[in-house]
C-alpha positions, 0 to 999 in steps of 0.5 A: 058279717065282721065289725070294719075299721079303718086301719092307715096304710103309709101316711096317708090314704086308710083301708075299710080292713074286715074284722072278721075271726082270719086268724088261719090261713088259707092252703094258698097263704101257707104255701105262698109263706113257706114257698117265700120264707125258703126263697130269702133261705137260700137267698142267704145261704147263696150271699153268705157263701165263699166264694158269692155272686156278685148279685146275692145281696142284692137277691138277699134284699128281695128276696126279705123286702117280698116276705116282709110286705107280704107278713105284713099284709096278712097282719092287716088282714087279720091273720096271725103269723 
């Protein structure tokens, strides 16, 4: 069992995180990360077209936000990305 510490999440909440040597991503996490990055790339390409879909900026925002949340959670868990 590794050492644990409290990690602040938000303003008032903390969560116990295990600080074992978990710097490597699992196969699922790596594929999820690759998928989310490709979603951001695709949404960005769509938003930069000469005739973008009216909803293209919203899709780009949500794709970036989902990627940001996913990577942030991995970093809190001790993953090194």
